C-alpha positions in Angstrom: 56.8 78.9 59.9 54.7 81.5 61.6 56.7 84.1 63.5 55.5 85.1 66.9 54.9 88.6 68.0 57.7 88.3 70.6 60.2 87.2 67.9 59.1 90.0 65.6 59.8 92.4 68.4 63.2 91.1 68.9 64.0 91.2 65.1 62.8 94.8 65.0 64.9 95.6 68.0 67.9 94.0 66.3 67.2 96.0 63.1 67.1 99.2 65.1 70.3 98.4 66.9 72.3 97.8 63.7 70.8 100.6 61.8 72.0 103.0 64.4 75.6 101.9 63.7 75.1 101.8 59.9 75.2 98.0 59.9 73.1 95.5 58.0 71.2 93.1 60.1 71.3 90.4 57.4 75.0 90.4 57.5 75.1 89.9 61.2 72.5 87.1 61.0 74.5 85.3 58.3 77.6 85.6 60.6 75.8 83.8 63.4 75.4 80.8 61.1 79.2 80.3 61.2 80.0 81.2 64.8 81.3 78.5 67.0 79.3 77.9 70.3 81.0 79.5 73.1 82.6 77.3 75.8 83.6 78.0 79.4 87.3 77.5 78.7 87.2 79.9 75.7 85.2 82.5 77.5 87.4 82.5 80.6 90.6 82.0 78.6 91.5 79.2 81.0 94.5 78.0 79.1 96.1 81.3 78.9 95.3 82.0 82.5 96.8 78.7 83.8 99.9 79.3 81.8 101.0 82.6 83.4 102.8 81.0 86.3 106.5 80.8 85.7 108.7 79.9 88.6 112.2 81.3 89.0 113.3 78.4 91.4 112.6 74.6 91.7 110.8 75.1 95.1 107.1 74.0 95.0 105.8 76.8 97.3 107.0 79.5 94.9 104.0 78.5 92.7 101.7 79.4 95.7 103.4 82.7 96.0 103.1 83.5 92.3 99.4 82.5 92.0 98.5 84.3 95.2 99.8 87.6 93.9 98.3 87.0 90.5 94.9 86.6 92.2 95.5 89.9 94.2 96.1 91.7 90.9 92.8 90.4 89.4 91.0 91.6 92.5 92.6 94.9 92.2 91.4 95.1 88.6 87.8 94.3 89.8 88.1 97.1 92.4 89.2 99.6 89.8 86.4 98.5 87.5 83.9 99.3 90.3 85.6 102.6 91.2 85.4 104.0 87.7 81.7 103.3 87.6 81.3 105.4 90.8 83.7 108.2 89.9 82.3 108.8 86.5 78.6 108.1 86.9 76.5 110.8 85.2 73.8 110.8 87.9 75.4 109.4 91.0 72.9 108.4 93.7 73.7 107.4 97.3 72.2 104.1 96.7 74.5 103.3 93.7 77.4 104.8 95.6 76.7 102.7 98.7 76.2 99.5 96.7 79.5 99.9 94.7 81.5 100.7 97.9 80.0 97.5 99.3 81.3 95.5 96.4 84.7 97.1 96.6 84.9 96.4 100.4 83.9 92.8 99.8 86.8 92.5 97.3 89.3 93.9 100.0 87.7 91.7 102.7 88.5 88.7 100.5 92.1 90.0 100.1 92.4 90.5 103.9 91.3 87.0 104.8 93.4 85.5 102.1 96.5 86.5 103.7 96.4 83.2 105.8 97.3 81.6 102.4 100.6 83.5 102.5 101.1 83.4 106.3 100.2 79.7 107.0 100.3 78.2 103.5 104.0 78.2 102.6 107.0 76.4 104.0 109.2 79.0 105.8 112.5 77.3 104.6 111.3 77.3 101.0 110.3 80.9 101.1 113.6 82.1 102.5 115.4 80.4 99.6 113.2 81.3 96.6 112.8 85.0 97.9 116.4 85.4 97.1 115.6 84.8 93.4 112.9 87.6 93.4 115.2 90.4 94.5 114.9 93.3 93.7 111.2 92.8 92.7 108.6 93.6 95.5 104.9 93.6 96.0 105.5 97.4 96.5 105.7 97.5 92.7 101.9 96.7 92.2 100.8 99.7 90.0 97.1 98.8 90.3 97.3 99.4 94.0 98.6 102.8 93.5 95.8 103.5 91.2 93.2 102.4 93.7 94.8 104.9 96.2 94.7 107.8 93.6 91.0 106.9 92.7 90.1 106.8 96.5 91.0 110.1 98.0 92.6 113.5 97.4 96.3 113.4 96.9 97.0 115.3 100.1 95.9 112.2 102.1 98.5 110.1 100.2 101.4 112.5 100.8 104.1 111.6 103.4 102.7 113.0 106.7 106.0 115.0 107.2 105.3 117.1 104.1 101.6 117.6 104.0 101.8 121.2 105.3 103.9 122.2 102.3 101.5 120.8 99.6 98.0 121.9 98.6 95.6 121.5 95.5 97.8 124.0 93.6 100.9 122.0 94.0 102.2 120.5 90.6 101.4 116.9 90.2 105.1 116.1 89.8 106.0 117.6 93.1 103.2 115.8 94.8 104.2 112.6 93.2 107.8 113.0 94.8 106.2 113.2 98.2 103.9 110.2 98.0 104.0 108.3 101.3 105.4 105.2 99.6 108.5 107.1 98.5 109.7 106.6 102.0 110.2 102.9 101.2 113.3 103.6 99.2 114.1 107.4 99.0 116.7 109.5 101.0 114.9 112.7 101.4 118.1 114.6 102.4 120.0 113.7 99.3 117.1 112.8 96.8 118.7 109.5 96.1 116.3 106.7 95.3 116.6 102.9 95.5 116.7 100.7 92.5 113.3 99.6 93.5 111.7 103.0 93.2 113.7 104.1 90.1 112.5 101.0 88.1 108.9 101.5 89.3 108.8 105.1 88.3 110.5 104.3 85.0 107.7 101.9 84.2 104.7 103.7 85.6 105.4 107.4 86.5 103.7 108.9 83.4 100.7 106.6 83.8 100.5 107.6 87.5 100.6 111.3 86.7 97.9 111.0 84.1 95.8 109.0 86.5 96.2 111.6 89.2 95.0 114.3 87.0 92.0 112.2 85.8 90.9 111.5 89.3 91.8 114.8 90.9 88.3 116.0 91.2 86.6 112.7 90.5 88.0 110.4 93.3 85.7 108.7 95.8 86.0 111.4 98.4 85.4 114.2 95.9 82.3 112.3 94.6 81.0 112.1 98.1 81.6 115.9 98.7 79.8 116.6 95.5 76.6 115.0 96.8 73.8 117.1 98.2 74.5 117.8 102.0 71.6 115.5 103.1 72.9 112.7 101.0 76.4 113.2 102.7 74.7 112.4 106.0 73.1 109.2 104.8 74.0 106.7 107.5 74.5 103.7 105.1 76.8 105.6 102.8 78.9 107.0 105.6 79.2 103.6 107.2 80.2 102.1 103.7 82.9 104.9 103.4 84.4 104.3 106.8 84.3 100.5 106.3 86.2 100.8 103.1 88.7 103.2 104.6 89.5 101.1 107.5 89.6 97.8 105.5 92.1 99.2 103.0 94.3 101.3 105.3 94.3 99.1 108.5 92.8 95.7 108.2 94.3 94.8 104.8 97.6 96.5 105.6 98.0 94.7 108.8 97.1 91.4 107.2 99.9 92.1 104.8 102.3 93.2 107.5 101.7 90.1 109.7 102.2 87.8 106.8 105.5 89.5 105.8 106.6 89.7 109.5 106.4 85.9 109.9 108.9 85.3 107.1 111.1 88.3 107.2 111.7 88.0 110.9 112.1 84.1 110.9 115.9 84.8 110.3 118.1 86.2 113.0 119.4 89.8 112.6 118.1 92.8 110.8 116.1 91.9 107.7 114.6 93.7 104.8 111.9 93.1 102.2 112.8 91.6 98.8 113.0 95.0 97.1 115.1 96.4 100.0 112.5 98.6 101.5 112.1 99.7 105.1 109.0 97.5 105.3 107.8 98.5 108.7 107.8 102.2 108.2 106.3 101.7 104.8 103.5 99.3 105.8 102.4 100.2 109.6 99.4 102.5 109.6 100.6 104.7 112.4 103.7 105.6 110.5 102.3 106.9 107.2 98.7 107.5 108.5 96.9 106.6 105.3 93.5 107.7 105.8 91.2 108.3 102.7 88.4 110.1 104.4 89.8 111.8 107.5 86.6 114.0 107.9 84.5 111.0 108.6 86.6 110.0 111.8 86.6 111.6 115.2 89.8 113.1 116.6 90.2 110.3 118.9 89.9 107.8 116.1 92.4 109.6 114.0 94.9 109.9 116.8 94.8 106.1 117.5 94.7 105.2 113.8 95.9 101.6 113.3 97.2 101.3 116.9 94.5 98.7 117.9 95.5 96.4 115.0 99.1 95.9 116.3 
């Protein structure tokens, strides 16, 4: 059989590929004879994925709750995947930056619109029953979401607004960590006592968080933006993408989450709290914690009214 020039070029390219890693082309070609054809279910690992939903109650709508949050975590992983490409790109361009921010924002847009699944897609009576089997677990304990925040902006913008004046870039990471805005969900700042929710969360993830904070300290999205040439920082498309991402994550998505939680938590009479026991309103509402990734891209009026229009 005559070998075409195109096929010869492919064989030579394969030979070059395996030579560079001290491998024999013939060995890999032999291996291809015995490989099974790939299938969709093997590639996606469908069976494993569909067996990750384990209910703690007998109520059908708990399955909706579980799967919805698992979808969220998968989207968070996609977001972190895109962020790493931007933050550690060797030759970052405004075009690449803008494109990846667009991807990230679309993932968050999807997360935002999906809250109708939670808000309108579960029976209230069922939720109020199975939520008691979830205590003290809470969506607050999503580690990937914290990583997204660390990779988005300087730590000062994630510090509880009450303590920002006492913290700067020379502050030890450990001290900054103790003043993250989300500590307010379960920490008494007068006594230093933390809730079980916070303690367990930190026991599991604190070291990973500190390491990640260091890794992205000078490589987060805001720092990458500031490292661009001045003319690139004025690029209208990039600035619009930065603002859209900031507002989507810190207002639109947060308020979607808040409104979904509000429907169920306030459906019972009397004071109510989230499953983990957090002060959910002060933790979630934008005007309390003023989570703003890129404050320099907003006007003084916009900053003063941050999140108020979304109520």
